[in-house]
ZAMARGU-4260 file (C-alpha; in steps of 0.2 Angstrom, whole numbers, plus 5000, padded with zeros to 4 digits):
<rodrens>
0) 4999/5001/5001 | 5008/5018/4994 | 5011/5032/5009 | 5002/5044/5010 | 4995/5054/5019
5) 4977/5059/5026 | 4971/5074/5023 | 4960/5085/5035 | 4942/5088/5031 | 4938/5107/5032
10) 4933/5118/5039 | 4927/5105/5052 | 4948/5099/5055 | 4950/5119/5059 | 4938/5123/5070
15) 4944/5106/5081 | 4962/5111/5080 | 4959/5132/5084 | 4948/5124/5100 | 4959/5112/5103
20) 4971/5126/5103 | 4964/5139/5114 | 4960/5125/5127 | 4979/5123/5128 | 4981/5139/5130
25) 4969/5143/5143 | 4976/5127/5152 | 4993/5134/5151 | 4988/5150/5159 | 4978/5142/5173
30) 4993/5130/5178 | 5006/5147/5177 | 4995/5153/5192 | 4994/5137/5201 | 5002/5134/5219
35) 5009/5118/5220 | 5012/5109/5236 | 5024/5095/5241 | 5016/5094/5260 | 5005/5081/5267
40) 4990/5092/5270 | 4982/5085/5256 | 4981/5069/5263 | 4975/5072/5279 | 4957/5074/5283
45) 4946/5090/5279 | 4934/5088/5294 | 4945/5077/5308 | 4939/5075/5324 | 4949/5082/5340
50) 4959/5065/5339 | 4962/5067/5322 | 4965/5085/5321 | 4978/5083/5334 | 4987/5069/5323
55) 4984/5082/5309 | 4993/5096/5318 | 5006/5086/5325 | 5009/5080/5306 | 5010/5098/5300
60) 5017/5108/5314 | 5021/5097/5329 | 5038/5093/5335 | 5040/5077/5327 | 5037/5084/5310
65) 5052/5097/5315 | 5066/5089/5323 | 5080/5082/5318 | 5092/5069/5326 | 5111/5073/5320
70) 5126/5059/5325 | 5144/5064/5319 | 5153/5048/5318 | 5173/5044/5314 | 5190/5052/5319
75) 5193/5054/5338 | 5183/5059/5352 | 5189/5073/5354 | 5187/5078/5335 | 5169/5074/5335
80) 5164/5084/5353 | 5174/5100/5344 | 5164/5096/5329 | 5146/5095/5338 | 5150/5111/5346
85) 5155/5122/5333 | 5139/5113/5323 | 5128/5118/5336 | 5135/5134/5338 | 5132/5138/5320
90) 5115/5132/5321 | 5110/5142/5337 | 5115/5157/5325 | 5103/5152/5311 | 5087/5158/5312
95) 5079/5145/5303 | 5083/5133/5317 | 5069/5138/5331 | 5083/5128/5345 | 5097/5115/5345
100) 5104/5104/5361 | 5120/5093/5363 | 5124/5093/5382 | 5139/5103/5378 | 5146/5109/5393
105) 5143/5129/5390 | 5122/5122/5388 | 5124/5112/5404 | 5131/5128/5414 | 5118/5138/5408
110) 5101/5127/5412 | 5109/5125/5429 | 5111/5142/5429 | 5095/5145/5427 | 5087/5132/5436
115) 5098/5139/5449 | 5089/5154/5448 | 5072/5151/5446 | 5072/5135/5454 | 5059/5141/5468
120) 5047/5144/5456 | 5051/5129/5446 | 5052/5113/5460 | 5035/5106/5464 | 5041/5105/5482
125) 5040/5124/5487 | 5024/5125/5496 | 5017/5136/5511 | 5024/5119/5523 | 5042/5117/5515
130) 5048/5131/5523 | 5040/5130/5541 | 5054/5126/5555 | 5048/5110/5554 | 5049/5107/5534
135) 5067/5116/5534 | 5073/5105/5546 | 5066/5089/5535 | 5071/5097/5519 | 5090/5102/5527
140) 5092/5086/5534 | 5089/5077/5518 | 5102/5086/5510 | 5113/5083/5525 | 5109/5063/5521
145) 5115/5064/5503 | 5131/5072/5502 | 5138/5055/5503 | 5126/5048/5488 | 5129/5051/5469
150) 5127/5070/5470 | 5136/5073/5484 | 5148/5082/5474 | 5133/5095/5468 | 5127/5096/5484
155) 5144/5101/5494 | 5143/5113/5480 | 5129/5121/5483 | 5123/5118/5501 | 5125/5137/5506
160) 5114/5141/5495 | 5103/5128/5492 | 5101/5117/5508 | 5087/5112/5504 | 5090/5102/5488
165) 5080/5109/5476 | 5091/5109/5462 | 5097/5092/5461 | 5076/5087/5463 | 5074/5098/5448
170) 5090/5092/5438 | 5082/5072/5441 | 5066/5078/5438 | 5068/5087/5421 | 5079/5073/5415
175) 5065/5064/5409 | 5072/5051/5415 | 5084/5048/5402 | 5102/5057/5399 | 5111/5053/5383
180) 5131/5050/5389 | 5142/5062/5390 | 5162/5061/5383 | 5173/5075/5380 | 5159/5088/5386
185) 5146/5084/5372 | 5132/5071/5372 | 5137/5054/5364 | 5130/5036/5360 | 5132/5024/5375
190) 5148/5014/5367 | 5154/5033/5365 | 5157/5031/5344 | 5143/5044/5340 | 5140/5063/5344
195) 5124/5067/5347 | 5113/5083/5343 | 5095/5086/5342 | 5088/5101/5333 | 5071/5109/5330
200) 5068/5118/5312 | 5055/5135/5313 | 5047/5127/5297 | 5032/5116/5298 | 5035/5100/5295
205) 5023/5097/5282 | 5031/5112/5271 | 5044/5099/5262 | 5053/5112/5252 | 5058/5123/5267
210) 5064/5106/5276 | 5073/5104/5265 | 5081/5118/5265 | 5085/5119/5283 | 5094/5102/5280
215) 5104/5107/5268 | 5111/5122/5279 | 5115/5109/5292 | 5127/5100/5279 | 5135/5115/5276
220) 5137/5122/5294 | 5143/5104/5294 | 5155/5106/5283 | 5163/5121/5289 | 5167/5112/5306
225) 5183/5110/5311 | 5189/5092/5306 | 5174/5087/5297 | 5183/5081/5281 | 5186/5065/5292
230) 5169/5064/5302 | 5151/5059/5295 | 5136/5068/5299 | 5123/5055/5300 | 5102/5062/5300
235) 5087/5056/5304 | 5067/5062/5308 | 5053/5068/5301 | 5061/5080/5290 | 5072/5068/5282
240) 5061/5056/5279 | 5049/5069/5271 | 5063/5074/5262 | 5073/5060/5258 | 5055/5052/5252
245) 5053/5064/5239 | 5068/5065/5232 | 5067/5044/5231 | 5050/5046/5222 | 5054/5059/5210
250) 5071/5050/5207 | 5062/5034/5205 | 5047/5041/5193 | 5061/5049/5182 | 5072/5035/5180
255) 5058/5021/5178 | 5047/5033/5167 | 5063/5037/5156 | 5066/5019/5156 | 5045/5015/5150
260) 5045/5029/5140 | 5058/5026/5129 | 5052/5011/5126 | 5037/5015/5122 | 5042/5026/5110
265) 5052/5012/5105 | 5038/5003/5102 | 5028/5013/5095 | 5042/5017/5081 | 5043/5001/5076
270) 5026/4998/5074 | 5021/5013/5065 | 5036/5016/5055 | 5033/5034/5056 | 5041/5047/5069
275) 5024/5058/5063 | 5014/5045/5070 | 5023/5045/5087 | 5022/5062/5091 | 5006/5062/5085
280) 5001/5046/5096 | 5008/5060/5114 | 4997/5073/5109 | 4981/5064/5119 | 4991/5061/5134
285) 5000/5079/5134 | 4984/5087/5132 | 4976/5077/5148 | 4989/5080/5160 | 4988/5098/5156
290) 4970/5100/5158 | 4969/5091/5171 | 4982/5099/5181 | 4973/5116/5178 | 4955/5107/5181
295) 4965/5102/5201 | 4968/5120/5201 | 4953/5128/5198 | 4946/5114/5211 | 4956/5117/5225
300) 4968/5129/5233 | 4984/5121/5227 | 4988/5105/5216 | 4999/5092/5226 | 5014/5088/5216
305) 5009/5067/5224 | 4994/5069/5213 | 5002/5076/5198 | 5013/5064/5199 | 5002/5047/5202
310) 4987/5056/5189 | 5002/5057/5176 | 5005/5039/5180 | 4988/5034/5178 | 4983/5043/5163
315) 4995/5032/5152 | 4980/5024/5151 | 4976/5039/5137 | 4990/5031/5127 | 4978/5018/5122
320) 4965/5030/5115 | 4977/5037/5102 | 4984/5019/5099 | 4966/5015/5093 | 4965/5029/5081
325) 4979/5027/5072 | 4980/5008/5071 | 4961/5004/5068 | 4957/5021/5056 | 4958/5015/5040
330) 4946/5032/5036 | 4941/5043/5049 | 4922/5041/5044 | 4925/5020/5045 | 4933/5023/5063
335) 4920/5033/5072 | 4907/5024/5063 | 4914/5006/5069 | 4925/5010/5084 | 4922/5025/5091
340) 4905/5019/5098 | 4917/5006/5108 | 4929/5019/5114 | 4918/5031/5120 | 4907/5018/5130
345) 4926/5012/5137 | 4931/5030/5142 | 4913/5033/5149 | 4915/5018/5162 | 4934/5022/5166
350) 4927/5040/5169 | 4913/5033/5178 | 4924/5025/5191 | 4937/5038/5196 | 4922/5050/5198
355) 4918/5043/5215 | 4935/5046/5219 | 4930/5066/5218 | 4919/5063/5236 | 4931/5058/5247
360) 4934/5070/5263 | 4953/5066/5260 | 4956/5082/5249 | 4973/5069/5240 | 4960/5057/5234
365) 4948/5069/5228 | 4962/5078/5219 | 4965/5062/5211 | 4947/5060/5205 | 4946/5076/5197
370) 4962/5076/5189 | 4957/5056/5181 | 4942/5063/5176 | 4946/5079/5167 | 4961/5070/5160
375) 4953/5054/5153 | 4937/5067/5146 | 4951/5077/5139 | 4960/5064/5130 | 4948/5057/5124
380) 4940/5070/5115 | 4956/5074/5108 | 4958/5058/5098 | 4941/5060/5093 | 4940/5079/5085
385) 4958/5083/5085 | 4970/5068/5079 | 4958/5066/5062 | 4960/5084/5058 | 4980/5080/5057
390) 4987/5072/5042 | 4995/5054/5049 | 5003/5040/5040 | 4992/5023/5037 | 4999/5012/5049
395) 5008/4998/5041 | 4996/4984/5030 | 5012/4971/5037 | 5013/4976/5053 | 4995/4975/5056
400) 4995/4958/5047 | 5009/4952/5059 | 5004/4955/5075 | 4987/4951/5070 | 4990/4936/5066
405) 4999/4930/5081 | 4985/4937/5091 | 4973/4927/5083 | 4983/4911/5088 | 4985/4918/5105
410) 4966/4922/5104 | 4960/4902/5099 | 4974/4896/5114 | 4964/4906/5126 | 4946/4901/5121
415) 4951/4882/5122 | 4956/4887/5139 | 4941/4896/5145 | 4938/4882/5157 | 4954/4884/5166
420) 4952/4904/5166 | 4937/4901/5175 | 4945/4886/5188 | 4960/4899/5191 | 4948/4912/5196
425) 4938/4903/5206 | 4953/4897/5216 | 4958/4916/5219 | 4942/4920/5223 | 4943/4906/5237
430) 4961/4915/5241 | 4953/4931/5245 | 4940/4926/5253 | 4949/4916/5268 | 4961/4928/5269
435) 4952/4944/5270 | 4954/4947/5288 | 4973/4950/5282 | 4971/4957/5265 | 4972/4977/5268
440) 4987/4984/5277 | 4981/4994/5293 | 4987/5012/5292 | 5004/5017/5286 | 5012/4999/5287
445) 5018/4995/5268 | 5016/5016/5263 | 5032/5021/5269 | 5044/5027/5258 | 5061/5028/5268
450) 5074/5016/5265 | 5078/5001/5276 | 5093/5008/5283 | 5088/5026/5287 | 5074/5021/5296
455) 5087/5011/5306 | 5097/5024/5308 | 5081/5037/5317 | 5079/5022/5329 | 5097/5022/5334
460) 5099/5039/5333 | 5081/5043/5344 | 5084/5030/5355 | 5103/5034/5362 | 5098/5053/5361
465) 5084/5051/5373 | 5072/5059/5363 | 5054/5062/5370 | 5045/5045/5364 | 5026/5054/5359
470) 5014/5039/5357 | 5005/5037/5372 | 5001/5057/5378 | 4988/5063/5388 | 4982/5080/5379
475) 4975/5096/5387 | 4967/5112/5379 | 4965/5128/5383 | 4963/5146/5375 | 4980/5153/5378
480) 4995/5143/5381 | 4995/5147/5400 | 4978/5140/5401 | 4985/5125/5392 | 5000/5125/5406
485) 4988/5126/5420 | 4978/5110/5413 | 4994/5103/5411 | 4995/5104/5430 | 4977/5098/5435
490) 4980/5082/5424 | 4998/5079/5431 | 4990/5079/5449 | 4975/5069/5444 | 4988/5055/5437
495) 5000/5055/5454 | 4991/5039/5459 | 4994/5030/5445 | 5013/5034/5443 | 5012/5030/5464
500) 5006/5014/5461 | 5018/5011/5446 | 5005/5009/5432 | 5013/5025/5425 | 5031/5026/5425
505) 5034/5045/5424 | 5024/5059/5416 | 5033/5072/5406 | 5023/5091/5404 | 5029/5106/5397
510) 5021/5116/5413 | 5036/5106/5421 | 5049/5119/5410 | 5038/5131/5412 | 5023/5132/5426
515) 5010/5143/5424 | 5008/5158/5429 | 4997/5156/5444 | 5008/5142/5451 | 5021/5152/5451
520) 5013/5165/5462 | 5008/5152/5474 | 5025/5147/5475 | 5033/5162/5476 | 5019/5168/5490
525) 5024/5151/5497 | 5041/5160/5500 | 5041/5170/5519 | 5047/5189/5523 | 5064/5189/5528
530) 5060/5191/5548 | 5049/5174/5547 | 5063/5165/5534 | 5077/5168/5548 | 5068/5166/5564
535) 5063/5148/5555 | 5081/5144/5547 | 5086/5146/5566 | 5074/5134/5574 | 5078/5121/5561
540) 5096/5122/5562 | 5094/5119/5582 | 5098/5100/5582 | 5107/5102/5565 | 5126/5101/5560
545) 5126/5118/5553 | 5126/5135/5557 | 5113/5146/5551 | 5125/5159/5548 | 5131/5149/5535
550) 5118/5147/5525 | 5116/5165/5522 | 5116/5164/5502 | 5100/5153/5505 | 5089/5168/5513
555) 5095/5183/5501 | 5091/5170/5485 | 5075/5165/5493 | 5071/5184/5496 | 5077/5187/5478
560) 5063/5175/5472 | 5050/5184/5482 | 5054/5199/5469 | 5057/5189/5454 | 5046/5190/5439
565) 5035/5175/5432 | 5045/5163/5419 | 5039/5165/5404 | 5046/5156/5386 | 5056/5171/5383
570) 5065/5167/5400 | 5070/5150/5393 | 5077/5154/5377 | 5095/5148/5373 | 5092/5135/5384
575) 5088/5118/5384 | 5071/5119/5392 | 5065/5129/5380 | 5067/5113/5367 | 5056/5104/5377
580) 5043/5117/5379 | 5042/5119/5360 | 5042/5098/5359 | 5027/5100/5372 | 5016/5115/5369
585) 5008/5115/5353 | 4999/5132/5347 | 4985/5128/5335 | 4971/5136/5326 | 4959/5137/5339
590) 4970/5140/5355 | 4985/5130/5363 | 4986/5110/5368 | 4997/5104/5380 | 5006/5088/5377
595) 5009/5074/5390 | 5020/5057/5383 | 5016/5042/5396 | 5032/5032/5399 | 5021/5016/5402
600) 5030/5001/5412 | 5040/4992/5398 | 5032/4974/5403 | 5016/4981/5397 | 5010/4973/5382
605) 4993/4981/5371 | 4980/4972/5385 | 4992/4981/5397 | 4991/4998/5387 | 4974/4995/5385
610) 4969/4996/5403 | 4983/5009/5407 | 4971/5019/5396 | 4957/5014/5405 | 4962/5020/5420
615) 4970/5037/5412 | 4953/5039/5405 | 4943/5038/5421 | 4957/5046/5432 | 4953/5061/5420
620) 4934/5060/5417 | 4925/5074/5424 | 4939/5083/5432 | 4936/5101/5436 | 4944/5112/5420
625) 4946/5099/5409 | 4934/5096/5398 | 4944/5094/5380 | 4956/5080/5391 | 4959/5065/5381
630) 4971/5049/5381 | 4979/5045/5363 | 4988/5032/5358 | 4997/5041/5342 | 5001/5025/5333
635) 4985/5018/5334 | 4975/5035/5330 | 4987/5037/5314 | 4981/5019/5311 | 4964/5024/5312
640) 4965/5039/5304 | 4974/5032/5288 | 4963/5016/5289 | 4948/5029/5288 | 4956/5034/5272
645) 4956/5017/5265 | 4939/5012/5270 | 4932/5027/5262 | 4940/5024/5247 | 4932/5005/5246
650) 4916/5015/5247 | 4919/5026/5236 | 4928/5014/5223 | 4913/5002/5226 | 4900/5016/5221
655) 4911/5017/5207 | 4910/4999/5201 | 4889/5002/5201 | 4892/5015/5192 | 4902/5006/5179
660) 4889/4992/5180 | 4873/5003/5177 | 4882/5012/5164 | 4884/4995/5155 | 4867/4990/5159
665) 4862/5006/5151 | 4872/5005/5136 | 4871/4988/5131 | 4854/4983/5134 | 4859/4965/5137
670) 4862/4956/5156 | 4874/4941/5143 | 4884/4955/5135 | 4885/4967/5152 | 4892/4950/5161
675) 4904/4945/5149 | 4910/4963/5148 | 4911/4963/5169 | 4917/4946/5170 | 4936/4946/5164
680) 4936/4964/5174 | 4931/4957/5190 | 4942/4940/5187 | 4958/4949/5183 | 4954/4961/5197
685) 4952/4944/5210 | 4968/4936/5201 | 4979/4950/5204 | 4973/4952/5222 | 4977/4930/5226
690) 4992/4934/5215 | 4997/4948/5229 | 4990/4939/5246 | 5000/4923/5240 | 5017/4934/5239
695) 5013/4940/5256 | 5008/4957/5253 | 4995/4969/5259 | 4985/4980/5250 | 4986/4996/5254
700) 4977/5011/5247 | 4990/5015/5230 | 4983/4995/5225 | 4966/4998/5226 | 4970/5012/5213
705) 4980/5000/5205 | 4965/4988/5204 | 4953/5002/5199 | 4964/5006/5182 | 4966/4988/5179
710) 4946/4990/5176 | 4949/5007/5170 | 4962/5000/5156 | 4952/4979/5154 | 4934/4988/5151
715) 4942/4995/5135 | 4946/4976/5129 | 4931/4967/5135 | 4919/4982/5125 | 4929/4976/5110
720) 4928/4959/5111 | 4909/4961/5116 | 4911/4966/5096 | 4913/4948/5093 | 4931/4948/5087
725) 4935/4928/5088 | 4945/4918/5080 | 4933/4909/5069 | 4922/4926/5065 | 4923/4938/5053
730) 4932/4926/5038 | 4921/4926/5025 | 4929/4939/5016 | 4946/4950/5016 | 4939/4963/5021
735) 4933/4957/5037 | 4948/4947/5041 | 4957/4962/5038 | 4945/4972/5049 | 4947/4959/5064
740) 4967/4960/5060 | 4966/4978/5065 | 4958/4975/5080 | 4969/4961/5088 | 4984/4973/5082
745) 4976/4988/5093 | 4973/4978/5106 | 4988/4971/5108 | 4999/4986/5104 | 4988/4997/5118
750) 4991/4983/5131 | 5010/4978/5128 | 5012/5000/5130 | 5001/4998/5146 | 5012/4982/5152
755) 5029/4992/5150 | 5021/5010/5156 | 5014/5001/5170 | 5025/4986/5175 | 5040/4996/5175
760) 5036/5001/5188 | 5036/4986/5199 | 5056/4985/5198 | 5055/5001/5211 | 5059/5001/5228
765) 5048/5014/5233 | 5034/5003/5238 | 5021/5016/5233 | 5028/5015/5215 | 5029/4995/5216
770) 5011/4994/5224 | 5005/5002/5206 | 5016/4994/5194 | 5012/4975/5200 | 4996/4980/5201
775) 4993/4986/5184 | 5005/4977/5173 | 4999/4959/5178 | 4981/4966/5178 | 4983/4974/5161
780) 4987/4957/5154 | 4975/4946/5164 | 4962/4958/5158 | 4966/4956/5140 | 4970/4936/5141
785) 4952/4934/5150 | 4942/4943/5139 | 4949/4933/5124 | 4947/4918/5134 | 4928/4921/5137
790) 4925/4931/5120 | 4910/4925/5108 | 4915/4910/5097 | 4905/4904/5081 | 4893/4920/5085
795) 4889/4913/5100 | 4890/4917/5120 | 4907/4911/5129
</rodrens>
């Protein structure tokens, strides 16, 4: 057949091209003015409850989301300590860092000086009874008894100023139960081989761009530290996870998309033997992506980068539309009459499946639904109206006949093995049903894109540095920061019986570092004036081996404390206590919350933790001034919230599938034809799910999206075979044989391109990408083979 160009019809062609061009210009203008987001906000609930809102706030701006743990390894102990001090000093001068602690001697000295100065405002032991003659006698006797203990040197040095032992008690109280080891004046790991630092960034945890810049500044500061060339800086924490995850996903998508794209382009060029056709074949995909991004930008405040990344991957289906046109269209009118109605129905079923996601309460899922719908509709419209207006080379007859013949052979074998397909599907369904209780992954399991070595590093640094464990906590809230601190004090007093019984080992609270104004005022009021203090001190020391004159520094400090202004957050600035307050006092949109981490006994299992939660809830229930106090298991809450995400997605996906069934019923108007179309789609989904189960993989939200896309892609195959392209039909004349070969060739080419585009993602080390590839790749192939197996034969239903 001579190679000629199809001539576009005018003026309809010119109008189609003009409108298409205007659509692209308008979409580009919208995209240029759009705001793109890389934070996690699009994948958090739009209307969370109280517990979910706390988790959302923690993810967006909480301490866990802003904490960077650092370890300096290599070289000598002195070199690591010197680099630690230099790095800490540099970061303290950096306005992107809220605070940094490394246990250096200068920092510890400042902390001790602050505690010594404000010990009477900070100590919970400061009560009126403490400063009676009897109370002073007992406190001073206790300090004398402890002079021979491990804290004896400190007690002896400060005894004239602190005979009641407030400072040692405060140091023990504020250590939180764990203080990293120290070597050469800085924090170190237990083996002494790693110098440890903890920094808190000012940027919101969900602002990945800002966090990436902060991490870059930390690395730059370390590079300028003396001796850093022989040392290694390791970093972990949520900011590191977020940045590493984005870079890993971006790198994997770019690398695998390049391999897959080049492979598909080579395949298209080999089949079409026309560079023009290859370029024209990409126009529906490119148009769909541009319009989809613009649609999301118009429908939402910001376009999430993950939506664009995954949505563009999903729009790989739209490449099939141009393949169908370029392979099947002997003439534009013939293609519109014989093939377009089938493609149109396939597009409608795909759109119907994704449309249900738009109603999700999770903005990310709603964005993905809108993105897919807009992209699919645009690509189909461009295929229908724009491609016929462009001059294209006809697909080579030799390519069509060669591929059609091989596909006809596959079709005959598939139809002979249809009962084997039924049996395998039944077995797969049994596997899925038997594992239905363990089919779906809980919470975030399987969705963490961070490499395992980074996860292990984080666990090690967090353990060595004694970073706060915020899994179990009591949360109290109030309109003001001081109100939240007062509520935390009230809650701590209610939990004290549980601590005394050993049900809870320890309760941390921001009020331990920054007491409420009322508590500070009460403690100052408990300090006696000078005449009363001197008289009580003389009486208290009569039976003790200490003269009142030696305690004159103590009298001066008490009198000074009576006149000290209240401690504020500014007072703590520059100390390690400011870090603790920033960690545990969270500013929220509707006020403030104090986080009170609970340390449970190491032997507490899940059942014991549940019993402790019941006791905590009972202790807090109905307490005056604590209307919003509650116990929170952060891990369980995350599991519940993202489990709700998955449950909602399952509901909307089911609604989408129901819509597909209804649409097919209205279009085909024959239950047998509807069943013939749906059966291979359902079987492909069941077989893929069973394959994941047998490989030990629990399904996640991304697997669900992959299954939905399998249905979308497979519906095109099933609808074409519903038209009756079997191995024995349409062979009465050459025109019929040519039509059959053309249809089979287009389906084969579309299927191979889909398997390449998605199947290559299965090789990704990123779980979220692997899930899509390992689902859609085999799912598309199974959908085609099953549609063949259960297609009509001899003109009769299978």
